[in-house]
C-alpha positions as CSV (number, residue, x, y, z in Angstrom):
1,X,11.9,162.0,193.3
2,X,11.7,162.9,189.7
3,X,12.9,160.4,187.1
4,X,14.6,162.2,184.2
5,X,15.1,160.2,181.0
6,X,17.8,161.7,178.8
7,X,17.4,161.3,175.0
8,X,19.8,162.3,172.4
9,X,17.0,162.8,169.8
10,X,13.3,163.4,169.7
11,X,12.2,159.8,170.2
12,X,14.9,157.9,171.9
13,X,13.6,157.8,175.5
14,X,10.1,156.8,174.5
15,X,11.2,154.2,172.0
16,X,13.5,152.6,174.6
17,X,11.5,153.1,177.8
18,X,8.0,154.2,177.0
19,X,6.3,151.4,179.0
20,X,8.2,152.1,182.1
21,X,7.7,155.8,181.8
22,X,3.9,155.1,181.7
23,X,4.0,152.8,184.7
24,X,5.9,155.2,186.8
25,X,3.7,158.2,185.9
26,X,0.6,156.1,186.6
27,X,2.0,155.4,190.1
28,X,2.3,159.1,190.7
29,X,6.1,159.4,190.1
30,X,7.1,162.6,188.4
31,X,8.7,161.7,185.1
32,X,10.4,163.9,182.6
33,X,11.8,163.3,179.1
34,X,14.7,165.6,178.2
35,X,15.9,165.7,174.6
36,X,19.4,167.2,174.2
37,X,19.9,167.3,170.5
38,X,16.6,169.0,169.6
39,X,17.7,172.6,168.7
40,X,16.6,174.5,165.6
41,X,19.5,174.7,163.1
42,X,21.0,178.2,162.7
43,X,21.9,177.2,159.1
44,X,18.8,176.2,157.3
45,X,20.7,174.9,154.2
46,X,20.7,171.1,154.5
47,X,23.7,168.9,153.5
48,X,23.0,166.3,150.9
49,X,23.0,163.7,153.7
50,X,20.5,165.5,155.8
51,X,18.3,166.3,152.8
52,X,18.2,162.6,152.0
53,X,17.1,161.8,155.6
54,X,14.5,164.5,155.4
55,X,13.2,163.1,152.2
56,X,12.8,159.7,153.9
57,X,10.9,161.3,156.8
58,X,8.8,163.5,154.5
59,X,9.2,166.5,156.8
60,X,10.5,169.3,154.6
61,X,13.1,171.8,155.6
62,X,15.3,171.9,158.7
63,X,13.2,174.2,160.9
64,X,9.9,172.5,159.9
65,X,11.4,169.1,160.6
66,X,12.5,170.0,164.2
67,X,9.1,171.6,164.8
68,X,7.3,168.5,163.6
69,X,9.5,166.2,165.7
70,X,9.1,168.4,168.8
71,X,5.3,168.2,168.4
72,X,5.6,164.4,168.0
73,X,7.6,164.2,171.2
74,X,5.1,166.3,173.1
75,X,2.2,164.0,171.8
76,X,4.1,160.9,172.9
77,X,4.8,162.3,176.3
78,X,1.2,163.3,176.9
79,X,0.2,159.7,176.1
80,X,2.7,158.4,178.7
81,X,2.1,161.1,181.4
82,X,5.5,162.6,181.2
83,X,6.8,166.2,181.0
84,X,9.2,167.2,178.2
85,X,12.1,169.6,177.9
86,X,13.8,170.3,174.6
87,X,17.4,171.6,174.7
88,X,19.2,173.7,172.0
89,X,22.0,171.4,170.9
90,X,21.9,170.3,167.3
91,X,21.3,166.8,165.9
92,X,24.6,165.7,164.3
93,X,23.0,165.8,160.8
94,X,22.8,169.6,161.2
95,X,26.1,170.4,162.9
96,X,28.6,172.5,161.1
97,X,32.0,174.0,161.9
98,X,32.4,177.8,162.5
99,X,33.3,178.1,158.9
100,X,30.2,176.3,157.7
101,X,31.7,172.9,157.1
102,X,29.3,170.0,157.5
103,X,30.7,167.9,160.3
104,X,29.0,164.6,159.4
105,X,28.3,164.5,155.6
106,X,27.8,160.7,155.2
107,X,26.9,158.8,158.3
108,X,25.9,158.9,162.0
109,X,27.9,155.8,163.1
110,X,31.3,157.6,162.9
111,X,34.1,159.0,165.1
112,X,33.6,162.4,166.4
113,X,34.7,165.4,164.4
114,X,37.4,167.6,166.2
115,X,34.8,170.4,166.3
116,X,32.7,168.3,168.7
117,X,35.6,167.6,171.1
118,X,34.2,169.8,173.8
119,X,30.5,168.9,173.2
120,X,30.2,166.4,176.1
121,X,31.4,169.0,178.5
122,X,29.0,171.6,177.2
123,X,26.2,169.1,177.5
124,X,27.2,168.2,181.0
125,X,27.3,171.9,182.0
126,X,23.8,172.4,180.7
127,X,22.6,169.4,182.6
128,X,24.3,170.4,185.9
129,X,22.3,173.7,185.8
130,X,19.0,172.0,185.0
131,X,19.0,168.9,187.2
132,X,17.8,168.8,190.8
133,X,19.8,167.1,193.5
134,X,17.3,164.4,194.0
135,X,16.6,163.6,190.3
136,X,17.0,160.0,189.2
137,X,18.9,160.1,185.9
138,X,18.4,157.5,183.1
139,X,20.7,157.7,180.0
140,X,21.4,155.6,176.9
141,X,23.9,152.8,176.9
142,X,24.8,153.9,173.3
143,X,24.2,150.5,171.9
144,X,24.8,150.6,168.1
145,X,27.3,153.3,168.3
146,X,25.3,156.3,167.0
147,X,27.7,159.2,167.8
148,X,25.1,161.4,169.4
149,X,24.2,158.6,171.8
150,X,27.9,158.1,172.6
151,X,28.3,161.8,173.3
152,X,25.3,162.0,175.5
153,X,26.4,159.0,177.6
154,X,29.9,160.6,178.0
155,X,28.3,163.9,179.0
156,X,26.1,162.3,181.6
157,X,28.9,160.3,183.1
158,X,30.8,163.6,183.6
159,X,28.2,164.6,186.1
160,X,29.6,162.0,188.6
161,X,26.1,161.2,189.8
162,X,24.3,157.9,190.3
163,X,22.9,156.7,186.9
164,X,20.6,154.2,185.4
165,X,21.1,153.1,181.8
166,X,18.6,152.0,179.2
167,X,19.2,149.9,176.1
168,X,18.8,152.0,172.9
169,X,15.8,150.9,170.8
170,X,15.8,150.1,167.9
171,X,19.6,149.5,167.9
172,X,19.4,146.8,170.6
173,X,16.8,145.0,168.5
174,X,19.1,145.2,165.5
175,X,22.3,144.3,167.4
176,X,21.1,142.1,170.4
177,X,24.6,140.7,170.7
178,X,25.9,144.1,171.7
179,X,23.9,144.2,174.9
180,X,26.2,141.9,176.9
181,X,29.4,143.8,176.3
182,X,27.6,147.1,176.8
183,X,26.4,146.1,180.2
184,X,29.5,144.3,181.5
185,X,30.2,145.4,185.1
186,X,26.7,146.7,185.5
187,X,23.8,145.2,187.4
188,X,20.2,145.2,186.1
189,X,16.8,145.4,187.6
190,X,13.7,144.3,185.8
191,X,10.8,146.7,186.0
192,X,7.4,145.1,185.3
193,X,5.2,146.6,182.5
194,X,1.6,145.5,182.4
195,X,-0.7,145.3,179.3
196,X,-1.8,148.9,179.7
197,X,1.8,150.0,179.9
198,X,2.6,148.0,176.8
199,X,-0.2,149.6,174.8
200,X,0.8,153.1,176.0
201,X,4.4,152.3,175.0
202,X,3.2,151.3,171.5
203,X,1.0,154.4,171.2
204,X,3.9,156.6,172.3
205,X,6.2,155.0,169.6
206,X,3.6,155.5,166.9
207,X,3.3,159.2,167.9
208,X,6.6,159.7,166.1
209,X,5.0,159.3,162.7
210,X,7.8,160.8,160.8
211,X,10.3,158.3,162.1
212,X,8.4,155.0,161.8
213,X,9.4,154.1,158.2
214,X,13.1,154.7,158.7
215,X,13.2,152.9,162.1
216,X,10.9,150.0,161.6
217,X,9.6,150.0,158.1
218,X,5.9,150.6,158.9
219,X,3.6,150.9,161.9
220,X,2.7,147.2,162.0
221,X,6.4,146.3,162.2
222,X,6.9,148.9,164.9
223,X,4.1,147.5,167.0
224,X,5.4,144.0,166.6
225,X,9.0,145.1,167.5
226,X,7.9,146.7,170.8
227,X,5.6,143.7,171.7
228,X,8.4,141.2,171.0
229,X,10.9,143.3,173.0
230,X,8.5,143.5,176.0
231,X,7.4,139.9,175.8
232,X,10.9,138.5,176.5
233,X,10.4,139.4,180.2
234,X,7.1,141.3,180.2
235,X,9.0,144.3,181.5
236,X,12.0,146.5,180.9
237,X,15.5,146.2,182.3
238,X,17.6,149.2,183.4
239,X,21.2,148.9,184.4
240,X,23.4,150.7,186.9
241,X,26.9,150.3,188.4
242,X,27.2,147.5,190.8
């Protein structure tokens, strides 16, 4: 059986589950990281909001940024022993209406724009055609409320297939109190992660060089955040319906 970790963006699965991905791959389990919102923007003109984010990342224009982030994702996956697949849907900071209106001009923790009403169904249709019958699917809990995470979870649940859920890093670190309500009604299993897995997880996280400052502040803080998260139980919990 292949384990498929679904990520809204080019870093979410490795940030949240990198150590477990490494441990599974090391044991010979086929593991794939699929990023849904990793498409190249058809409109290269950035909104002020997106331009500010790019300035923080230091990545340049829209196409160059997606290219850089895809390369980072491939590098992280190689370190962990996983395969990657990048889908064509756009990150919300690039999405526009058919008339060119920026859908999300100020924030990512917002309600969905009416133009995104059918996006979960389109995501689900794409996943239906790509997944195998025996794939094990792991998707975000959407802790923190980032809209793209919410939409991906909604899409995956439309598949009506058995699911595992992961806690979204770094949002679960920033809002630990959100974990209990987010997992109510679910049961968890702790997967052990050994020292080699922890080091691979950290290396995978650091492969996303463009994202480190905005997510953690710097590389030392990123390493400490992952170590501290792992050290609570020296492993990683995933959740599924009881």
